[in-house]
N, C-alpha and C positions, 0 to 999 in steps of 0.2 A: 503492500498498498504507500503510496506517494503520501510527499507531505506537504503542512503548509507554508509559505514564506516564514510565518514565528518558527513555529515548532523545526522547521532544519537551523534557523540560526541561534533556539535555544539549546536544540540539540548540539550544534559545534560548541557552540561558549560552554557548552555543557564535559564537553568532552566525551559524548554518546552518538553513538551511531543512527540512534533515532529513539522521538519522544510521542507522546500521543497526550491528548487533552486529560487533566488531570494529573495528571504524574508531577511528582514536586522533583526540581532540580536546583544543583546552586551556583549558577551561571559565574563565567570567569570574568570579568567587565569587561573590554579596553581603555575606554576612560569611565568615572565618576565624577560627577557636574556638581558644584554647590552651587548652591547664590548667594551674592552678599549678606543677605540678608538673616541665612542661617549658620556661618561661620564662627563665630564667635560660640554659640549655644552647643554647636559641636565639641566646640574646641573642648570648655568647662563641660562637657558630659564624661568626654573621654577622659581626661587631666583628673576628674573627681573619683575616675574608677582605677586611676592609674597607670592610662597612655602615654607616653611618651612623644609616639611617634605612628604613624598610619601605616597599614597595609602597602605597599605601589603607591608611593608618594610620587613618582615619576607619573605617574596614569591617571591622577587629580586635577580637576578643574576649577578654579575657582573662578568668579563670572560675576564683573560688578554692574546692576544692569537698573538694579531700585533705587537706590540713593546714589546718581553720577553726580549731581549737585548737594553739596550739603548745606540743606536747610536749614539744619537746628545743631545745635551744641553735642546733642547726642549721635545724631549724623555724620561727623567729623571724627569723633571718637570712635565708630562704626568703624569706620573707611582704619582707623591707625592700627587698631587691632586685628581685621585683615592682613595687612601687609606684615606686621610682626607676626601673624598665626604662618602665615604663607610662608615667612624664610625658617620660623620652626620648623616646620612640616617640613620644609626643604619638598616643596610644593610642584608640580612639573609644568605647571601653565598656569599661570597666576594673570590674569585680568585686571587690574586697575578703572576705577575711571577715565575716563577718554583714551582706553587701547582697546577697545575690540565692540561695545555695543551691546547690542539684547544679545543675551543668553545664547537662544532657540535661534538665532538668527545667526549671527558670525559663523561659527565653531561650520556652519553650512559654508556657508562662502568660503570662509580661507583653508576647507581642506581638513583642517582638525577632524571633523564627522564625514566618516567616510561611507559611502553603498556596501550595507554586507554586515559595517558594526553594530556588535553590542554593547552597550554603555546601561545602567544605573545613574539617576538624576535626580534631585532630592522633589523638585518643581514640575508639576503635574503635564504643563504646558511643555514637556520636551519631548510632545508623541511629534512634535514640529517636524524632527530629523527622519519622521515617516516618509516624508517627500519625495527621499533622494533612496528611500529602498533601507536604512535603518535603523536599528529598530532601539528603544532608550526608554527601561520603565521607570517610573514612578515610584519613588522607595520613600518619601517624605521622610520625617523625623527619623525614621531607618536607617537611613545612611551612616547615622552613626556606627553600625554595623556591619555596612559594606565598607567604610575608612578602618573601623579595627581590626575585620578579618578579613576584608578582600571578597565577600560579596555575603550573600542570603538566601531562603530560600524562598524558591517562587517555584508557584505552578502554571504547567502549563495552559494556557486559554485554548477557548473553539474561538474556530475564524468564522465572519460573518462577511462575506462575501458581497460586496454592493455594485454593479454594472449599473451605469451613469450613461446616458445613452441621448442623443437630440443637441441638438443648436438653442440654446437659448437666445433670445432676442437682446440687442441691446440695450445698453442698460442693465444689465444684471448680470453680477459679480459673483465669483468664486462663492466669497462671504455669503450671497444672498443662496446659494445652494445648499450650503453649511447650516443656515440657521434654520433653514426648510427641510434640512433632512433631519436635522434634532429634533423638531415638531415633530414630524412623524413619526421617528422612533419614540420620543416621552411619552406622546400621546396613544399607543398602541395601535394605530394606523397601520403599520406594517405586518403588525404581528408574528417578532421577532423578539427575543432577547437580545441587550446589547449589552447590560453590567460583566465586567471584565471580562467581555471579549474583546481579540484585535479588529475591526473595520478594514477589510480589503480591496480597494477600490481597484477599480477594471470598469470598461464600456469605451464605445467612441470618445465621448465628452471628457471622460477622464486621461485616458489615451493622447488628445490634445492639449494637458494641460500644461504650462510652462511654469519653471519652478514656483514662481509664485502663487499662480492658481491652487498650485500643489498642499503650498504650506497653510492658504486659508482654509483647503480642508480640512486638512489633518488638525487646525488650530480648533477652528469652532466646535467639533467635536467634541471635546476634550472633555466640558465639562456636564456631560450628563450620564458621566458615570462611567464610559467605554475607558479598559485597557488600552489602546494603544490604535493607531491609526496608520498603513501601509501601502504605499503604493511601490509597482517595479521599479527598480534601482537605476538612477540615472545617476549623472556628474557636472556639477555645476560650471565642475572645471574643465570640462572636458576629456577628462579621461577615459582611456579607453576601458573597456569589460576587461577583468580581470578574476581568479579564482573567489574570490570574495565578496565576488557578488548574486546573488539567487532570487530564486523566483519556488512559484508555488510549480509544485510539480501538477502534469496534466491531469491524475487519477486522486490529487489531493483531496482529502475530505472536508469541503465545509459543513459549518452547522444549520446556513442557510445562506443560499446562492438571491440576490431579491437583482430584479433587472428595472431600473422605472426612467423613463421619457424624464428629463426637466424642459423639454422644447416650449412650453406654454408657461413657464416660473416667471411669476412677477419679482420685483426689488418687494427685500423683506426686507423688517425692523422688527427687535427683537425687546417685547415689553422690558419696563424695569423689573428688575428681579431674579430673570434666570436668560441665557442666550436662548434656548428651546421655544420659549415664548413668543416665538415668532409670528408674525402676521402679514401680511401683505401693504406697502405699504399706502395704498391707498388709505387704509384704516387710518393711518393715523397724521393723514396729512393736515398742516396748520395749526399745527402743535407748537407753540411758541418754545422756540429755546433760545439760553444765553450763553450756552456752552456749544462746543463743536473741540474736538482730534481725532487727529489721521495719524497712526502709528499702531502699535505694543505689538507683539507677536505674532497675531492675528493679519496684521496688514502694513506692516514696517519695511518691506522692501519696497527699492526702489520703484518696481512695476505699479506698486501700490499707488504710491505717490504720485506717480506720472499721469495715473490715472484719473486723480484728483484734479489734479491742476489741469488737465484738458478742460474739464468743468469749470476750472475754477476764472479759465482765460479769459479775459476783458473786464471781468467783473470784480467789484468790491468784497466782503465780508460787510454783513448786516451792519450798523452801530450799534444794533443791542450788543452784537454777538463777539465769545471769545473764541478764536480760532487757533488752536494749539496744535502744531506740526513738530512731530519726532520721532527722526531715519532710525531705523531699527539699527544701524550698523555705525560705524565710522567710515567704512568704505562706502557706503549709501549714503552718507553728509556729501563727502570730496567728491560724488558724480553730479550729486544733485548741485554742488557748485558749480562745475564744470557746464553741465549741461543747459545752466541758468534755471535751475526749478526752485531753485534760492532764491532767488530776483522774484520767481514770476509769483510764489507763496506771500515776499513782506511787500510787494507791488497791489498785492490783495487784501493785506492789513494782516496778514497771519504773524502768528508768537513763534518764534520759533526754537526748540530746545533741543540739547546735548543728545546723543543717540543713548538710547536707552528705555526704561520701557514709558518713563513719561508719568502720566496721571493714572493709566491703568495702577502702579503701584502705590493702592490708597492714599492717592493727589500726589505724589511725592512731585512737586512743579505744576501750576496751571488745575489748581483742584478746584474741586465745584462748594458753595455756600451754601446756607442752609435755604430750602427751599428750592433753589436755581434746577434746571432742567435742560440734560446735557445730551445729544445723539452723539455717535463717538463708532471707533471701530475697534475700541477696548476688548482684550479677550471674554472680562464677564461683565457683569452689570447688579451686581446683588447690592443692596444696601450699605452705602459707605463705604464704594467702593474707588468711588474716586474723591474724596471728603467726604460733605458733611452728611449724617441718615439720612435726613428727609428728605435728601436732593433728587430729582428723577434723572436716571440714565438710563439712554434707550441706545439701539445697538444698531447702526447699517451697514454698510459696504463704503468704500471711500469715496466711489459714486455719488451717494445718498447724504453722505456727511456733507462732502461737497458742497453739494447740491440747496443741501439746507444752513449750512454756515453763511452762503449766497442770500438765500431767501429770509433769514433769520426767524424759518420755524421750517418743522420739518416737510419735505418739498419731496416731488417725485424725480429723481435724475434725467428721466427721459423726457422731460419737460425739454423744449427747445429754449424759450425764453424765461429767468427765473429772476433777473434784475433787470434794471439798465446796464448797457456797457459805458467804461469807464469812457 
């Protein structure tokens, strides 16, 4: 019997010839990624039980993306502690503020994470790495066990295969597909289990998606409880296929296979509370906004920001709206400057922040005040996600967010004229 992509990855990482759903394995990760907000806590926990070093420090990655600009004394102290810990533990890959950007994006861009790799990570949005056919499993606070011992027990998951077919209409972005699909899964409309499953994408629409589109789909489903999302392998650096690249076998046993046509899908807006609370943009038209945000690990790649800039072209942000733009990576910020996007956003009245999480990290830069309303491309939209707990956070695609920033209210990106041109 053949194996699915995730089964192959776990088998190889665990030194086994084959595995099946339900098996318990101890995979050996090629990298262990910890973001800046958890480094000091992990250090304290290990120090309290006598650990003075970590296993395989050359594989450990510290990324600085939540507190990129220190807005509080606590942030300054956190950055100082992380630098000290990285040196003490002899961490192999330490990316300080300004040195990489978002930890779920720049490792793909730089080739630190490559097709076929298996890794553990603290943060759940490490599912982004499935966009290139790498498998990163979120272990949360249990990352201290991985740092101490080199691994942690893992249950081999079932795989749900989703074949996306068709061509969506103009104005529909992969984030829209992700919001709609998350809603269809959690509402029970598709009649399948998804909790602790790996979603593996295929089909004509998925096959055509560039890297940024793949990342958008990997990111948007994360919040509903799937374990991981995977695409067939690809290399952003144009590297040729090698022995590390894997795909599901032709006779692999998927728990379910769904074929979905997205040809008639409309732009979606996720209502405050969760990304799967998706409705057609038509149901939210006219809701006044105070704040708009482009970026995050779901929509912070150059192509996402370029698409938003095309909507903004020749217009200005509404007078009552703060539009925050956060490039996902340092390289994306450089390319924006080179190719004129930075100037275009500034001319439109946007506020640019340094690469990283931006407001999505609990409002660390450009937060929401009490009673304010935002539409953004953030990874999620629970209460207090970007500041005040009573603020309302809607989610949309980069196209919808840009259109709404111009209009001063939630707007349909398919509209030709949103505001008077400059």
